[in-house]
C-alpha positions as CSV (number, residue, x, y, z in Angstrom):
1,M,120.3,77.6,96.9
2,P,116.6,77.3,97.9
3,P,114.8,74.0,97.1
4,A,113.0,73.9,93.7
5,S,109.3,74.5,93.6
6,F,107.0,71.5,93.1
7,K,106.1,70.8,89.5
8,G,102.4,70.7,88.7
9,I,101.2,67.9,86.3
10,F,98.9,70.2,84.5
11,A,99.4,73.8,83.2
12,P,97.2,76.6,84.7
13,T,94.1,77.2,82.7
14,G,91.4,79.9,82.6
15,K,88.6,77.4,83.3
16,R,88.0,75.3,86.3
17,S,88.2,71.5,86.1
18,W,86.3,69.1,88.4
19,E,85.0,65.6,88.5
20,K,81.7,64.8,86.9
21,A,78.9,63.4,89.0
22,S,77.8,59.8,88.3
23,G,74.9,59.5,85.8
24,L,71.4,58.2,86.4
25,A,72.2,54.8,85.0
26,N,75.0,54.3,87.6
27,F,72.7,55.6,90.4
28,L,70.0,53.1,89.5
29,K,72.4,50.2,89.0
30,D,74.0,50.8,92.4
31,S,70.7,51.2,94.2
32,F,69.8,47.5,93.8
33,S,71.4,44.3,94.9
34,L,72.7,41.8,92.3
35,P,69.8,39.3,92.9
36,T,67.3,42.1,92.3
37,L,69.0,43.2,89.1
38,L,69.0,39.6,87.8
39,V,65.3,39.2,88.6
40,L,64.6,42.5,86.7
41,A,66.7,41.3,83.8
42,G,64.8,38.0,83.8
43,F,61.5,39.8,83.9
44,V,62.5,42.0,80.9
45,Q,63.6,38.9,79.0
46,G,60.3,37.2,79.8
47,V,58.3,40.2,78.4
48,L,60.4,40.2,75.2
49,S,59.6,36.5,74.8
50,L,55.9,37.2,75.0
51,I,56.1,40.1,72.6
52,L,58.6,39.0,69.9
53,P,58.7,35.8,67.9
54,S,60.8,33.1,69.7
55,R,63.7,33.4,67.2
56,Y,64.0,37.1,67.9
57,A,63.3,37.2,71.6
58,L,66.9,36.5,72.5
59,L,68.5,38.9,70.1
60,P,68.6,41.9,72.5
61,T,70.4,39.8,75.2
62,V,72.8,38.3,72.6
63,F,73.6,41.8,71.3
64,V,74.3,43.1,74.8
65,L,76.5,40.1,75.6
66,L,78.4,40.3,72.3
67,R,79.0,44.0,72.8
68,A,80.4,43.4,76.3
69,V,82.7,40.7,75.0
70,V,84.0,42.8,72.1
71,C,84.6,45.8,74.4
72,A,86.4,43.6,76.9
73,I,88.7,42.1,74.2
74,R,89.4,45.6,72.8
75,D,90.3,47.0,76.2
76,V,92.5,44.1,77.2
77,T,94.4,44.1,73.9
78,S,95.0,47.9,74.0
79,L,95.5,48.4,77.7
80,E,97.7,51.5,77.3
81,R,94.9,53.3,75.5
82,F,92.3,52.1,78.0
83,V,94.5,53.5,80.9
84,A,95.2,56.7,79.1
85,E,91.5,57.3,78.4
86,R,90.8,57.2,82.1
87,G,93.4,59.9,82.8
88,V,95.8,57.7,84.7
89,I,99.0,59.5,85.5
90,K,101.9,57.0,85.6
91,G,104.3,57.1,88.5
92,R,104.0,58.9,91.9
93,T,102.0,62.1,92.3
94,S,100.8,64.1,95.3
95,A,98.3,66.9,96.0
96,Q,99.4,70.3,97.2
97,L,97.7,73.6,97.6
98,P,99.0,76.3,95.2
99,N,100.1,79.7,96.3
100,A,97.8,82.7,96.2
101,S,99.6,84.1,93.1
102,Y,102.3,83.4,90.6
103,D,104.1,85.1,87.8
104,P,105.0,83.0,84.7
105,V,107.3,85.7,83.5
106,L,109.6,85.8,86.6
107,A,111.6,82.6,87.1
108,E,111.6,82.8,90.9
109,K,107.7,83.1,90.9
110,A,106.9,81.0,87.8
111,S,105.5,78.0,89.7
112,P,102.2,78.3,91.4
113,F,103.5,75.9,94.0
114,G,105.9,76.2,96.9
115,S,108.7,73.8,97.8
116,A,107.5,72.6,101.2
117,P,104.9,69.8,101.4
118,A,101.6,70.4,103.2
119,E,102.6,74.0,104.0
120,K,99.0,75.2,104.0
121,S,96.1,74.2,106.2
122,I,93.0,72.5,104.7
123,V,89.4,71.7,105.6
124,V,87.7,68.4,104.7
125,L,83.9,68.0,104.6
126,H,82.0,64.7,104.3
127,L,78.4,65.4,103.2
128,G,76.0,62.6,102.6
129,A,72.6,60.9,103.0
130,R,71.4,57.4,103.7
131,F,68.1,55.8,102.4
132,N,67.1,53.3,105.1
133,H,64.3,51.9,103.0
134,P,63.7,48.7,101.0
135,L,63.4,50.8,97.9
136,G,66.6,52.6,98.5
137,G,67.0,55.6,96.2
138,L,63.5,55.1,95.0
139,A,61.9,55.5,98.4
140,P,59.5,58.4,99.1
141,G,61.4,61.6,99.5
142,S,64.6,60.3,98.0
143,K,64.1,62.2,94.7
144,E,63.7,65.5,96.6
145,V,66.8,64.8,98.8
146,T,68.8,64.0,95.7
147,E,67.7,67.2,94.0
148,K,68.7,69.2,97.1
149,F,72.1,67.6,97.3
150,M,72.8,68.1,93.6
151,A,71.7,71.8,93.9
152,C,74.2,72.2,96.7
153,H,76.9,70.3,94.8
154,K,76.4,72.5,91.7
155,E,76.4,75.7,93.8
156,V,79.6,75.0,95.7
157,L,81.5,74.1,92.6
158,T,80.1,76.9,90.5
159,R,81.0,79.4,93.2
160,A,84.2,77.6,94.2
161,K,86.3,80.8,94.2
162,E,83.9,82.5,96.6
163,F,83.8,79.6,99.0
164,G,87.4,78.5,98.6
165,C,86.2,75.1,97.5
166,L,89.0,73.0,95.9
167,G,86.6,70.2,94.6
168,G,84.5,67.3,95.6
169,T,84.5,63.5,94.9
170,S,81.4,61.4,95.3
171,Y,81.2,57.8,96.7
172,R,78.6,55.2,97.6
173,G,78.8,53.2,100.8
174,D,79.0,49.4,100.6
175,E,77.8,48.6,104.1
176,T,74.6,47.2,102.5
177,A,74.1,45.2,99.3
178,S,72.0,48.0,97.8
179,N,74.7,50.7,98.5
180,N,72.1,53.1,99.9
181,T,74.6,55.6,101.4
182,V,75.8,58.4,99.2
183,M,78.5,60.8,100.2
184,T,80.7,63.5,98.7
185,V,84.1,64.5,100.1
186,Y,84.8,68.2,99.7
187,Y,88.0,70.2,100.3
188,F,88.1,73.9,101.3
189,R,90.9,76.3,101.8
190,D,89.7,77.3,105.2
191,L,86.8,77.0,107.7
192,D,85.5,80.5,106.8
193,G,84.8,79.3,103.3
194,L,83.0,76.2,104.5
195,N,80.9,78.3,106.9
196,S,80.1,80.7,104.1
197,F,78.7,77.8,102.0
198,A,76.8,76.3,105.0
199,H,75.0,79.6,105.6
200,D,74.4,80.3,101.9
201,R,70.9,80.3,100.5
202,V,70.9,77.0,98.6
203,H,72.3,75.0,101.5
204,R,69.9,76.8,103.9
205,E,67.0,75.9,101.7
206,A,68.0,72.3,101.6
207,W,68.4,72.1,105.4
208,D,65.1,74.0,106.0
209,W,63.3,71.6,103.6
210,Y,64.7,68.6,105.5
211,K,63.5,69.9,108.8
212,K,60.1,71.3,107.8
213,E,59.0,69.0,105.0
214,C,61.0,65.7,105.1
215,L,60.6,65.1,108.8
216,K,57.0,66.5,108.8
217,K,56.0,63.9,106.2
218,G,57.4,61.1,108.3
219,Y,60.4,60.3,106.1
220,S,62.4,59.0,109.0
221,H,64.0,56.5,106.6
222,I,66.1,59.3,105.1
223,G,69.1,60.1,107.1
224,I,71.6,62.9,106.4
225,F,75.1,63.6,107.9
226,H,78.2,65.6,107.7
227,E,81.7,65.5,109.2
228,A,84.2,68.4,109.0
229,F,88.0,68.1,109.7
230,C,90.4,71.0,110.0
231,A,93.9,69.9,109.2
232,P,96.6,72.4,110.0
233,A,99.8,72.7,107.9
234,G,102.1,69.8,108.3
235,A,99.3,67.5,109.6
236,Y,98.2,65.7,106.4
237,E,99.9,64.1,103.4
238,T,98.9,62.5,100.1
239,I,100.4,60.1,97.7
240,Y,99.0,58.5,94.5
241,V,100.7,55.8,92.4
242,N,99.5,55.1,88.8
243,M,96.2,56.9,89.6
244,Q,94.0,59.3,87.8
245,P,93.4,62.5,89.8
246,T,91.1,61.7,92.7
247,L,90.0,63.2,96.0
248,L,92.3,66.2,96.9
249,G,94.4,65.3,93.8
250,A,91.4,66.1,91.6
251,G,91.0,69.6,93.1
252,S,91.8,72.9,91.6
253,A,92.3,76.4,93.1
254,D,92.1,79.9,91.8
255,V,95.5,81.6,91.6
256,K,96.2,85.2,90.6
257,N,98.3,85.5,87.4
258,E,100.4,88.5,88.2
259,A,101.6,88.9,84.6
260,T,98.0,89.2,83.3
261,G,96.2,90.4,86.3
262,T,93.6,87.7,85.9
263,D,92.8,84.5,87.9
264,D,94.0,81.1,86.6
265,W,92.8,77.7,87.8
266,V,95.6,75.5,89.0
267,R,95.0,71.8,89.5
268,T,96.4,70.5,92.8
269,V,98.2,67.3,91.6
270,V,102.0,67.6,91.4
271,D,104.9,65.3,90.4
272,A,106.1,63.2,93.4
273,S,109.0,61.3,91.9
274,S,111.7,63.0,93.9
275,S,113.0,61.7,97.2
276,V,111.2,64.3,99.3
277,W,108.0,62.3,98.8
278,R,109.5,58.9,99.8
279,S,108.1,58.8,103.4
280,Q,105.0,59.9,105.2
281,H,107.1,62.0,107.6
282,S,108.7,64.0,104.7
283,R,105.4,64.3,102.9
284,M,104.1,66.2,105.9
285,G,107.0,68.6,105.5
286,R,108.6,67.5,108.8
287,G,112.2,67.1,107.7
288,Q,114.1,63.8,107.2
289,A,112.3,60.5,106.7
290,R,112.0,58.0,109.6
291,E,113.0,54.4,109.1
292,T,109.4,53.3,109.8
293,D,107.8,55.6,107.3
294,N,106.5,54.3,104.0
């Protein structure tokens, strides 16, 4: 009897799901060090003290503080709700690439997933920028770079099927107090899809702008970078415990529904509670676990 197919956590859908980018408030907050934020807050409070009567000047600060305390108490006393709202999946999960097609009507093809871990190759792209300037994300040229990056991000996700993009997760570097490095980790089905995106109009426009405009204006404080890794089948593994979908686990792929003739979107996260996932060696699809594996 062949091994059972892996069980996806989410049912296939007709619409793609991906992580939302951080908002402007988070971007500004993370662009300044804590002392700078405290100074700015003190300045705002000083301005309020000059504008409002003394007995009202502290009301905005008191309101914000009380709201934070009330929200903290609510979340601590209803932790299950707090965790559920953040999409945390209890237990062990993994990320696997689904098959090219499935048929929900036929039992032997009803699952979009196979039964062997890491049985398909994958390409990982790190794409980012660094603002080497005292003003960080507010430095000259930073707005334009951010707009170009967001245009590329939107394009690759909107045309995910064409590029074979599984998704992208954004992070900020912590090597400096102002967190001036921004990066998105993307996953592609193959190198052809990544190259197709790299030579597409939106990405080419961003690259041409950086070479012709950004460097021409002397914005040497703006650095950009990318890294690409091609992981063949059986050369990578994933495991998540009590986590919301993240990184490859937050991806989704287009899969043909043979019963309807249409394409469904299948999220990559699968149940990993069985013994096949108990070691790194077995999560790579390399047979029995080793004693030293975790």
